[in-house]
N, C-alpha and C positions, 0 to 999 in steps of 0.2 A: 727311750728318751734320747740316749746318746746317739742312736742311729739317726733320728730325725735331725739332731743338731749337726752331725757330720754331713748328712745329706744336704741340708740348707747351706752349710759352709761351702761344700763342694760346688753347688749350683751357683753360689755367689762368685766364687773364683772363676768358674767357667764363663759366666756372663761378663765379668770384668776383663777376662782375656780376650773375648770376642770384641768387646767394645774398644779395647786398646788397639787391636788389629785393624779395626775399621778406621779409627782415628789416625793411625799411621798412614794408611792408604790415602786418606783425605788430605793429610798434611803434606805428603810427598807429591801430591798431584797425580798419583797413579789412578787411572780410571779404566773401567771396562768400556770399550767402544761398542755401541749398539748400532745395528743396521737401521737406518731411518729411510723410509721410502722403499720403492721397488728394488728387487734384486737386479744388479747390473747385468745387462744382456738378456733380460727376460722380456716377455711380451708386455708386461705392465710398464717396464722401463721404456720400451719403444713408444707406447701410448703416451706416457708422461713427458718424454723427451722430444719426440718428433711428431707424434700423431700417427694414427694407423690408417686413416682413410682420406681419400680425395673424392670430391664430388664432380659430377658432370652435368651439363645442360641436357635438356630433353633431346633424345635421339642422337646424341653426340658422343664421340670418344676422344675429342681433342682436349688437351690439358689446359686449364685456365692458369692465370698467374698464381692464384692461391694454391692450386694443385701442385704446381711446380715448386712453390716455396715449401710445401709439406714434403714433397719428394726429395728436395735438396736436404732437408733435415734428416729424412730417412737414410739417404746416401751417406751422410756424415756419421749417423749412428751405426750403420752397417760397417763403415770403415773402422770404427772404434771396436767392433766386435766381429772380427773376421771369421770366427768359428760358427756364427749364427747363419742359419738358412731360413728363408721366408717363403711363404706362399701368398700370392696376390689373387684375390677373388674378385672377379668382375660381377657386378649386380645391376639390376634394372628395376624400374617401377613396374607395377602390375598391368600396365597398358601394353597392348601389342601381343602378337602371337608368341607362343613358347619358342618356336624356331628363331624368330627375329630377335627375341630377348637373349637367347643363348648366344647367338652370334654377336650381338652388341656387347654383352658382358665379356665375351672373349676379347673383343677389340679394346675394351676399356682396361682389362687386366694387362693386355699386351702393351698398351700405351704407357702404363705405369712401369712395367717391366723394362721396356726399351729406354725410358728416361733414366731409370736407375743404372742400367748398363752403360748408357752414354756418360753418366757421372762417375764411372769407374768401378761399379759393383760387378763382381764376376757373375756372369750369366748362370753358371752352374749352381749358384747359391739361391736362385730364385725359380720357383715354379709358379705356374698360373693355372687358374681354373675359372670357369664361368658357371654361375648359378642362375643366370637369367633373372627371372622374377620369383624364384623359389625360396629365397632367403631374405625377406625384407627386414630391414633394421628398424623401420618405423611402421606402425600399424595405422591404417587410415586410408580413406579415398579422397584425399585433398592434396593440393599442391605442396603443402608443408611436408606431408609424409612422402609423397612421390620424390621430392627433391632430395630427401635424405637417403632414399633407396637407390638413387642413381649414383653408384659409387664403385670404387675399387678399394678393397680393404686388405692391408698387409698384416699377416699373422706370422709369428715366430713358429718355426717347425721344430 
């Protein structure tokens, strides 16, 4: 019986001490900071902050004003994280020959690369690759899908 009584008293003292410690932290304003959102400098951060892709018109590799605005944000993001390297992948819709689409995807990736370099990003931090029509982001045989697949996607390496 005495053992149960001492055990209960000990547990009560333990809980009271923990409660008092928590109240002191709350009263002094001490707080544990928690990471909210993506990790700074990560691919998720790039997507959330700047966007990771630019779109192109049919059979084109010229940058639209929307594409330039996205790349401007990417350049600013890359300036903030100088340790980060990226790869730009040029993609096409599934119309056209494999050879044509590989070449067009390369021109699209290079257009994004050259724009970022012109905005001050060190060229050694950027690699390019063309997937042609082999890595569609949207599935379907309609203009809505094709327009999403004509892109250059920037990925953190």
